Structures are given as structure tokens and as C-alpha cells.
N, C-alpha and C positions, 0 to 999 in steps of 0.2 A: 510436503505438508500443505494442507489447505490454509490459505491466508486467513480465512474466517476463524480458524482455531487460534491463530496468533492474536487476532483482534479480540476474540472472546477472552483469552487469557489476560490481555491488557486491561480489559474492562473489569474482570474479576479482581485483578491485583489492585486496581484503582479503588474498588469498593471494599476491599479487605483492610481491616485495621491491624490485624496481627502480622508482625514481621515474619514469624515462622510460617504462617499460612501463605504469605506472599512468596517466600522462598520456595515452599513446596509447589505452589502453582507454576512458578517460573521453571523450576527444576523438571517438573513433569512435562512441560511443553518442550523444553530444550531436549529432553530425552527422546521425544518423538521425532525430532528433526534429523535429517540426514547430515552427515559431516559437511557437505557442501552448502547446507542451508543455515548453519549455526551462526556464522558471522552476520549474515543479513538479518536473521531472526533477532539476534541480540541487539543490533543497531535499532531495529524497528521497535522492539520492546523498551529500549532506553529512550525512545523519542527522537532518535537521530536518523538522518537519511544515510543509508549505506553508501559509502563513496563520497560523502559530502554534498555540497551544493550542486544543483543541476540547472540553475538559470531560470527557475520558475519563481516569479514574484507573486505577491498577494493579489494584485489586480488581475493577473493571468488566472490565478486559481479561482477567483470569484467569477470571472467570465466563463470559465470552463465548467465549474461546478454546477451552476444553475441549469444548463441544458442537460447535463448528465443526470442530475437529480430528478429532473422531470420524467425521464425514461427510466423507471425503476427496475426494468428488466435489462439483461445484457443486450448489447447491440446486435443487430442482425448479421454483422460481420462474423460473429461467433455463434451462429444459430446452432451448430452441432454441439457446442459446449454448454448450451443453456442448462442451467441447473447444476453444473459441475462446480461452478465458482472458480475463483482465482487460486492459483497455487502460489506459494511463496517464491518459487522460481520465476513465475510470470512477472511478479512485481520486481524482482531483482533484474530481470532482462529489460523491463521497461525503464527502470532507473538508470541502468547502464546506457541504454539508448539515448535517454534524455541528456546524460552527461557528455555524450559524444557529439551532440549537435552543436556546431559552431559555425561562425561565418554568416554571410548574407542569407537571410531567410530562415535562420535557425530558430528564431522566436516562433514563427509560424509552425515549423516542423515540431518543435517541442510542445506547442499547444495541441497539435494534432495527436502526438503520441500520448500526452497526458489525458486528452479527451477520450481516446480509445481505452486507456486503462480504467479511467473512472466510469466509462460507459459499460464496461464488463463487470464492474464491482457491484456487490450488493450495497444497500444503503449503509449498513454498519461498516463495511470495508471502505466505502467511499468516504465516510466521515473520518475514519482513522487515517486514510491517506491524505486528506485535506489538512488535518491537524498536523500530520507528519511534515508535510511540505511547508506549512505555515510556521512551524517551529514551536 
């Protein structure tokens, strides 16, 4: 599933007052996910980081978000994927990679991984990810 679809659903749920409409929006989105995406999708829609904390603090987020937001298009690293957007699986892999980074120099490696993820994200996806990391 494209991550943008999940972000759009989250926004629509936030703007919807009717509980039944919220359930319908969430159900429709979950129905479009593959079995392997459901746990990550539910966590993200609930506002939780899949797998828990990944060692990214608010100061790191602010430092990374500003440069990523300045380049509103995906990074040149993913030139071939330009316009395709992030997949939910891309976000899941990035989060797993962040959680695995430990030891000396891990803060820098986590910052680089997060910067790459935010650099590939659209503005709406980036905003959602920053809010997800910030809690």
C-alpha cells in the first residue's frame, strides 16, 4: 500500500465527526492492506511507532525535518522512484533499521536513515512521520 493512502485516511478520520464514518474509512484502508502491512498500518493509524521507540528525539527531528522540508521532491538517491511515493513497507523497513542502530555513532546513523526517509516523503507524508516520531 502506498504510504500516502494511509496518511490521507488519517487526515480524513481526523476531520470526520461521525464514529461510523471513521470506522468505515479505517476499515476500507485496512482492507486494501496486505496481511504483512496490517500491523504497521494499524500502529501508524493509532499514532504509535511500529515496534516502539527508535531513539529519535525531538531535537533530532527538528534538525532533520528542516532540510528535508526544503527539498520538496524526493532525494536524487531515488531518482528512479520519483513520483512513485513511499510504500508502507518502505516506512516499516526504515523504522526497523532505526531500531537496530545501537552503539557508538548510532545517533548519526539514525539521523542519516531518518533524513533519507523524510527526503523521499511528500510534504504530507513527512508531516505525518514527524508527528508520529514526536508522539
